[in-house]
MIFI-518564 format. One line per field, with one value per atom (N, C-alpha, C): x, y, z; residue number from 1; atom name. Coordinates in steps of 0.001 Angstrom, whole numbers. Layout:
residues N
px	[X,...]
py	[Y,...]
pz	[Z,...]
doza	[NUM,...]
tido	[CA,...]
//
This chain:
residues 196
px	[143179,144611,144947,146062,146768,147328,147223,147804,149430,150455,151702,152069,153397,153686,153826,154668,154601,153434,152392,151075,150693,150576,150287,150454,152029,152483,152372,151904,151498,150259,149317,148236,148173,148650,148525,149304,150402,150742,150125,148847,148058,147242,147033,146418,147094,148548,149893,149883,149904,149913,149169,147875,146888,146978,147182,147515,148502,149358,150928,150371,149852,149462,148663,147459,146634,147302,148717,149136,149975,150508,151601,151151,149906,148777,148432,148253,147767,148903,150431,151339,151479,151275,151162,151896,152981,153645,154054,154515,155267,154025,152997,151952,151228,151362,150450,151300,152542,153310,153052,153391,153381,152040,150963,149641,149475,149862,150450,150562,152147,153005,152271,151859,150951,149813,149069,148292,148796,150049,150459,151153,151397,151961,151011,149324,148380,148295,148221,147739,148703,149874,150882,150652,149976,150011,148863,148013,146491,146049,145632,145291,143961,143007,141520,141318,142455,142617,142346,143772,144080,143007,142185,141474,140112,139861,138802,138853,140137,140595,140302,141029,141258,139943,138856,137827,136801,136558,135498,134144,134249,132784,132079,133202,132416,132128,130477,130180,130850,131258,131757,131279,130000,129398,129316,129400,129541,130731,131729,133293,133353,133374,132927,132299,131462,130985,131900,132543,133372,134897,135472,136341,136005,134937,134337,134577,133931,134024,135100,136155,137509,138360,138310,139634,138945,137931,137297,137927,138569,138749,140174,140220,141756,142810,142642,143640,143411,144116,143603,142389,141971,140874,141127,142275,142975,143395,143625,144123,143058,141379,140244,139662,139880,139064,139644,141000,142018,141691,141413,140957,139393,138731,137364,137429,137958,138178,138759,139628,140051,138970,138510,137597,136132,135885,135079,135534,136972,137369,137599,137711,137967,139522,140035,141536,142197,141205,141887,142858,142746,143596,145227,145343,146380,147457,146931,146906,148838,149269,150991,151496,151316,151633,151443,150348,150277,151258,151323,151980,154022,153983,155374,155519,154608,154839,154426,153959,154165,154890,155794,157156,158110,157991,158952,159105,157539,157229,157841,157915,158424,159409,160524,161645,162520,161546,161956,161796,160692,160503,161670,162139,163357,164414,164775,166071,166510,165798,166540,166103,167028,166712,166861,166357,166419,167406,168211,169700,169231,168914,169102,170349,171386,172436,172312,172365,172199,173718,173998,175401,175531,176515,176366,177029,177466,178016,177887,177865,177537,178504,177953,179284,179894,181094,181673,180955,181320,180698,181417,182937,183377,182724,182707,181921,180704,179944,178400,178686,179462,180122,180367,181124,181427,180333,179662,178473,177530,177009,176410,177005,178484,179067,178697,178894,178669,177264,176093,174997,174602,174781,174919,175568,176546,177238,176560,175669,175181,173910,173182,171511,171650,172559,172606,171548,171491,170574,170835,170458,171107,170351,171232,170805,170455,169231,168457,169226,170314,170711,170312,169842,169130,170053,170858,171785,171018,171063,170432,171467,171649,172552,171918,172184,171508,172717,173061,174223,173887,173014,172778,173511,173741,174206,175940,176476,177597,178651,179048,179748,179564,180311,180115,178769,177815,177162,175809,174776,173580,172775,172936,172683,171558,170498,169367,169218,169259,169501,168118,167120,165739,165324,165062,164388,165610,166941,167705,168650,168769,169456,170654,171817,173137,173503,173743,173715,175296,176413,177693,177958,176826,176892,177469,178487,178707,177768,176329,175134,174927,174832,174433,175400,176875,177891,177396,177352,177223,175779,174961,173666,173835,174882,175091,175954,176936,177793,177035,176230,175227,174456,173767,173070,174128,175317,175784,176380,176543,177015,175554,174527,173227,173144,173137,173542,174286,175455,176491,176233,175971,175541,174201,173181,172099,172435,173514,173870,174656,175430,176341,175535,174558,173422,172512,172121,171556,172426,173890,174655,175077,175111,175356,174325,172951,171863,171910,172219,172216,173327,174305,175085,175285,174014,173409,173198]
py	[635,354,-216,547,99,-1249,-1830,-3429,-2788,-3375,-3384,-3809,-3429,-3864,-5293,-6035,-7412,-8042,-7821,-8407,-8300,-6958,-6628,-7641,-7540,-8616,-10165,-10586,-11759,-12067,-11183,-11380,-11330,-10247,-9970,-11213,-12068,-13189,-14133,-14306,-15631,-15249,-13999,-13805,-13611,-13264,-13344,-14774,-15597,-17446,-17732,-17417,-17716,-16877,-16110,-15121,-15721,-15736,-16369,-17743,-18863,-19927,-19851,-19104,-18872,-18176,-17475,-16494,-17486,-18225,-19284,-20439,-20960,-21604,-21054,-19600,-19203,-18223,-18830,-18051,-16879,-15968,-14590,-14041,-14421,-14237,-12409,-12339,-11132,-10013,-10538,-9363,-8803,-9968,-9786,-9110,-9235,-8438,-7303,-6819,-5442,-4937,-5671,-5008,-4887,-5384,-5107,-3878,-4330,-2749,-1325,-1374,-87,83,-905,-649,-90,-466,153,1457,1559,2771,4203,3167,4230,4337,3508,3824,4990,4785,5668,7443,7546,8444,9341,8677,9254,8934,10227,10285,9862,9815,9810,7886,7678,6125,5300,5968,5222,5430,6713,6728,5762,5755,4771,3151,2684,1365,861,2280,2315,2598,3183,3650,2405,3055,1903,2134,3662,4050,3508,2951,2565,1211,1108,-341,-1480,-2369,-3747,-3612,-3991,-4334,-2937,-1767,-199,-297,-596,-699,-1861,-3230,-4116,-3804,-2618,-2472,-1394,-330,465,-139,-1108,-1715,-2348,-3223,-4028,-3210,-1605,-466,17,-11,645,-449,-1638,-2536,-3950,-4168,-5305,-5241,-5581,-5496,-4895,-4052,-3364,-3958,-4788,-5753,-7017,-8242,-9578,-9882,-10798,-11372,-11797,-12558,-13099,-11457,-10766,-9750,-9152,-8535,-8266,-8892,-10537,-11318,-11209,-11106,-11123,-9875,-8739,-7325,-7453,-8432,-8550,-9299,-10413,-11429,-10505,-9848,-9101,-7758,-7236,-6330,-7035,-8230,-9075,-9219,-9255,-9454,-8362,-7324,-6104,-5911,-6263,-6567,-5643,-4957,-4190,-3382,-2807,-1633,-1994,-3472,-4508,-4439,-3853,-3520,-3645,-2664,-2386,-3847,-4314,-5548,-6575,-6533,-7748,-7759,-6375,-6365,-6682,-6489,-6935,-8152,-8829,-10311,-11267,-10672,-11332,-11302,-10074,-9639,-10919,-10908,-11884,-12873,-13434,-15308,-15305,-14165,-14870,-14870,-14010,-13824,-15235,-15706,-16860,-18098,-18156,-19104,-19421,-18188,-18190,-17988,-18211,-18357,-17191,-15857,-14776,-14319,-13011,-12423,-10853,-10020,-8621,-8213,-7512,-6733,-5378,-4779,-3362,-2878,-1972,-1550,408,539,1959,2372,3609,4369,5767,6292,8010,8556,7811,8013,6765,7389,6420,5311,4292,2908,2685,2084,2005,317,366,-890,-2216,-1815,-3046,-3294,-1951,-2457,-3236,-2671,-3668,-4795,-5068,-6492,-7186,-6766,-7379,-7650,-6886,-6786,-8085,-7983,-8639,-10398,-10460,-11667,-12202,-11187,-11841,-11927,-11314,-11278,-13092,-13017,-14383,-15757,-15033,-16464,-16801,-15487,-15455,-16106,-15603,-16070,-17484,-17863,-19061,-18661,-17485,-16874,-16006,-15798,-14362,-13048,-12562,-11257,-10320,-9451,-8318,-7243,-5993,-5122,-3996,-3304,-2086,-835,-4,990,2075,2668,3982,4671,6230,6868,8158,7808,8355,9199,10424,11338,11099,10423,10860,9548,8843,7066,7815,8665,9578,8719,7110,6411,5008,4007,2735,2352,984,595,268,-199,-895,-1844,-2924,-4056,-4893,-4998,-5712,-6605,-7774,-8951,-9854,-9994,-10614,-10531,-9634,-9092,-8934,-9365,-9545,-8030,-7621,-6048,-6198,-5643,-5719,-4561,-3678,-1966,-1691,-1226,-1260,209,1115,2250,3249,4231,5201,5665,6142,6536,5499,4084,2967,3325,3040,2950,4082,5570,6422,6352,5711,5470,4483,3369,2368,3054,3763,4367,5371,5849,7037,6119,5089,4348,3816,3273,2616,3678,5060,6333,6159,6573,6617,5847,4529,3763,3486,3925,4375,5224,6189,7680,7124,6404,6083,5299,4185,3010,4081,5410,5966,6736,7121,8080,7319,5912,4825,4743,4220,4145,5032,6360,7592,7659,7751,7745,6847,5243,4480,4385,5537,5675,7057,7851,9001,8498]
pz	[191507,191647,189797,189233,187884,188280,187362,187422,187064,187693,187678,186167,185700,184144,183931,184877,185085,184872,185642,185862,184424,183780,182352,181409,181569,180568,180575,182149,182165,181560,181841,181455,179647,179258,178042,177143,177908,177005,176992,177812,177419,175930,175814,174539,173104,173709,172540,172238,173248,173206,172071,172289,171264,170039,169756,168614,167882,168713,167835,167049,167828,167527,166300,166245,164831,163845,164188,163113,162407,163425,162621,162133,162433,161369,160309,160174,158937,158087,158681,158175,157918,158708,159000,160563,160517,161997,161649,160570,160408,160270,159492,159113,160354,161201,162519,163443,163017,164122,163756,162528,161853,162407,162520,162859,164278,165025,166530,166527,166064,166610,165977,164910,164244,165405,165580,167026,168305,168286,169756,169738,168268,167880,168153,167902,167344,169131,169326,171089,171752,171271,171983,171716,170046,169612,169582,169887,169931,171239,171850,173556,173760,172324,172608,171956,171256,171089,172374,173026,174201,175552,175574,176297,175933,174861,173960,174988,174283,175096,176618,177334,178958,179615,178771,179325,180433,181633,182054,181826,181273,181257,179868,179123,177582,177851,177596,177452,176621,177044,176318,174583,174558,173104,172621,173244,172256,171748,172847,172394,171503,171452,170376,169190,168873,167742,167112,167650,167274,167250,167574,167235,166025,165788,164107,163300,163324,162466,161995,163041,162934,162169,162351,162256,161282,161063,160398,158983,158416,156674,156756,157688,157706,158266,159043,159875,159600,159786,159781,160928,160414,161291,162675,162795,163923,164483,164348,164825,165698,164767,165219,165891,165911,166649,168184,168332,169484,170443,169714,170216,171057,169904,170710,171690,171764,172622,174346,173998,175031,175758,174491,174733,175746,175302,176396,177541,177726,179028,179966,179562,179725,179545,178586,178681,177656,176671,175226,175775,176792,177291,177353,177037,177026,175611,174976,173326,173066,174079,173929,174309,175657,176173,175472,174587,173819,172623,171946,170899,171422,172523,173230,172985,174155,174320,172991,171776,170296,169858,169995,169474,170066,171637,172126,171945,171708,171267,169894,169135,167681,167870,168441,168087,168922,170201,170887,169624,169383,167987,167085,166781,165834,166111,167441,168183,168176,168170,168390,169883,170044,171503,171459,171965,172109,172757,172295,173284,172841,174120,174246,174767,174104,174756,174860,176122,176417,177156,176125,176733,176299,177104,177196,175601,175078,173589,172458,171504,170358,170352,170139,169814,168728,168845,167140,166781,165586,164860,165904,166120,166817,167961,168969,170288,169990,168980,169095,168499,167708,167153,168620,169370,170863,171491,171889,172679,171841,170710,170214,170205,170464,170351,171752,172863,174134,174337,173877,173823,173235,172263,171970,172613,173010,173973,175453,175756,177379,177075,176066,175721,174663,173777,173100,171775,171833,170765,169786,168726,167452,168317,168667,169181,168476,168105,167799,168708,168171,168743,168497,169798,169133,170415,169619,170678,171069,172109,172481,173041,173041,173546,174740,175916,176628,177730,177425,177959,179863,180112,181624,182308,181288,181781,182394,181665,182214,181501,181757,181259,181668,180863,180974,180328,180380,179573,180493,180131,180530,179259,179386,178639,179192,178140,178505,177568,177957,177074,177329,176447,176849,178288,178622,179942,181297,180999,182084,181846,182921,182946,183160,182795,182994,183331,184534,184438,185273,184441,184299,184043,184240,184064,185451,184969,185746,186697,186242,186849,187799,187859,188479,189635,189350,190467,191487,190836,191823,192610,192118,192738,193915,193689,194579,195549,195750,196350,197271,196656,197501,198303,198156,199141,199834,199617,200839,201875,201340,202427,203131,202633,203259,204248,204162,205214,206157,205769,207029,207839,207194,208015,208766,208352,209403,210507,210245,211136,212420,211616,212734,213548,212820,213782,214995,214387,215260,216860,215930,217254,217952,217603,218209,218906,218916,219525,220710,220543,221863,222627,222485,223241,224359,223811,224654,225686]
doza	[1,1,1,2,2,2,3,3,3,4,4,4,5,5,5,6,6,6,7,7,7,8,8,8,9,9,9,10,10,10,11,11,11,12,12,12,13,13,13,14,14,14,15,15,15,16,16,16,17,17,17,18,18,18,19,19,19,20,20,20,21,21,21,22,22,22,23,23,23,24,24,24,25,25,25,26,26,26,27,27,27,28,28,28,29,29,29,30,30,30,31,31,31,32,32,32,33,33,33,34,34,34,35,35,35,36,36,36,37,37,37,38,38,38,39,39,39,40,40,40,41,41,41,42,42,42,43,43,43,44,44,44,45,45,45,46,46,46,47,47,47,48,48,48,49,49,49,50,50,50,51,51,51,52,52,52,53,53,53,54,54,54,55,55,55,56,56,56,57,57,57,58,58,58,59,59,59,60,60,60,61,61,61,62,62,62,63,63,63,64,64,64,65,65,65,66,66,66,67,67,67,68,68,68,69,69,69,70,70,70,71,71,71,72,72,72,73,73,73,74,74,74,75,75,75,76,76,76,77,77,77,78,78,78,79,79,79,80,80,80,81,81,81,82,82,82,83,83,83,84,84,84,85,85,85,86,86,86,87,87,87,88,88,88,89,89,89,90,90,90,91,91,91,92,92,92,93,93,93,94,94,94,95,95,95,96,96,96,97,97,97,98,98,98,99,99,99,100,100,100,101,101,101,102,102,102,103,103,103,104,104,104,105,105,105,106,106,106,107,107,107,108,108,108,109,109,109,110,110,110,111,111,111,112,112,112,113,113,113,114,114,114,115,115,115,116,116,116,117,117,117,118,118,118,119,119,119,120,120,120,121,121,121,122,122,122,123,123,123,124,124,124,125,125,125,126,126,126,127,127,127,128,128,128,129,129,129,130,130,130,131,131,131,132,132,132,133,133,133,134,134,134,135,135,135,136,136,136,137,137,137,138,138,138,139,139,139,140,140,140,141,141,141,142,142,142,143,143,143,144,144,144,145,145,145,146,146,146,147,147,147,148,148,148,149,149,149,150,150,150,151,151,151,152,152,152,153,153,153,154,154,154,155,155,155,156,156,156,157,157,157,158,158,158,159,159,159,160,160,160,161,161,161,162,162,162,163,163,163,164,164,164,165,165,165,166,166,166,167,167,167,168,168,168,169,169,169,170,170,170,171,171,171,172,172,172,173,173,173,174,174,174,175,175,175,176,176,176,177,177,177,178,178,178,179,179,179,180,180,180,181,181,181,182,182,182,183,183,183,184,184,184,185,185,185,186,186,186,187,187,187,188,188,188,189,189,189,190,190,190,191,191,191,192,192,192,193,193,193,194,194,194,195,195,195,196,196,196]
tido	[N,CA,C,N,CA,C,N,CA,C,N,CA,C,N,CA,C,N,CA,C,N,CA,C,N,CA,C,N,CA,C,N,CA,C,N,CA,C,N,CA,C,N,CA,C,N,CA,C,N,CA,C,N,CA,C,N,CA,C,N,CA,C,N,CA,C,N,CA,C,N,CA,C,N,CA,C,N,CA,C,N,CA,C,N,CA,C,N,CA,C,N,CA,C,N,CA,C,N,CA,C,N,CA,C,N,CA,C,N,CA,C,N,CA,C,N,CA,C,N,CA,C,N,CA,C,N,CA,C,N,CA,C,N,CA,C,N,CA,C,N,CA,C,N,CA,C,N,CA,C,N,CA,C,N,CA,C,N,CA,C,N,CA,C,N,CA,C,N,CA,C,N,CA,C,N,CA,C,N,CA,C,N,CA,C,N,CA,C,N,CA,C,N,CA,C,N,CA,C,N,CA,C,N,CA,C,N,CA,C,N,CA,C,N,CA,C,N,CA,C,N,CA,C,N,CA,C,N,CA,C,N,CA,C,N,CA,C,N,CA,C,N,CA,C,N,CA,C,N,CA,C,N,CA,C,N,CA,C,N,CA,C,N,CA,C,N,CA,C,N,CA,C,N,CA,C,N,CA,C,N,CA,C,N,CA,C,N,CA,C,N,CA,C,N,CA,C,N,CA,C,N,CA,C,N,CA,C,N,CA,C,N,CA,C,N,CA,C,N,CA,C,N,CA,C,N,CA,C,N,CA,C,N,CA,C,N,CA,C,N,CA,C,N,CA,C,N,CA,C,N,CA,C,N,CA,C,N,CA,C,N,CA,C,N,CA,C,N,CA,C,N,CA,C,N,CA,C,N,CA,C,N,CA,C,N,CA,C,N,CA,C,N,CA,C,N,CA,C,N,CA,C,N,CA,C,N,CA,C,N,CA,C,N,CA,C,N,CA,C,N,CA,C,N,CA,C,N,CA,C,N,CA,C,N,CA,C,N,CA,C,N,CA,C,N,CA,C,N,CA,C,N,CA,C,N,CA,C,N,CA,C,N,CA,C,N,CA,C,N,CA,C,N,CA,C,N,CA,C,N,CA,C,N,CA,C,N,CA,C,N,CA,C,N,CA,C,N,CA,C,N,CA,C,N,CA,C,N,CA,C,N,CA,C,N,CA,C,N,CA,C,N,CA,C,N,CA,C,N,CA,C,N,CA,C,N,CA,C,N,CA,C,N,CA,C,N,CA,C,N,CA,C,N,CA,C,N,CA,C,N,CA,C,N,CA,C,N,CA,C,N,CA,C,N,CA,C,N,CA,C,N,CA,C,N,CA,C,N,CA,C,N,CA,C,N,CA,C,N,CA,C,N,CA,C,N,CA,C,N,CA,C,N,CA,C,N,CA,C,N,CA,C,N,CA,C,N,CA,C,N,CA,C,N,CA,C,N,CA,C,N,CA,C,N,CA,C,N,CA,C,N,CA,C,N,CA,C,N,CA,C,N,CA,C,N,CA,C,N,CA,C,N,CA,C,N,CA,C,N,CA,C,N,CA,C]
//
């Protein structure tokens, strides 16, 4: 059974914590973050690489040798060594989660927080500034704002601040109204069935 995203992040964060400390000691936080982001992008865009990382059919030692040949000298030693340790524990498939956890640790250490805003239409500069100010007030950190347009939102906003989601979209309101109507229908049917 595949691990849930929460479990993947929990496990990957153990490796991210160790890597973060090594990168901080080497004064290489930004470089390591870029390397991890590039590896995660490679995993997302190259199905063969993703299959290589996740395959249970590939022996740990064979994968270790391949990782050494592919990345030693091209990436920093701390990143390659982390990949090898993860491979030894059969966790190298958590590369994308590792990149995410490392980025969050770096932002936290810098007093920053990721804020993702999803709206049906492009937000104005003033709206972005207001959301940024609210996010700073709620989190106590400097927001790193990313805005996405998704027409399925219909209206309103969905805002995620450091993993906490605030969904004020019309789509969400309609989903909640539908659920309440279905619940009332089910109760009405149950009451009707009892009275027969």
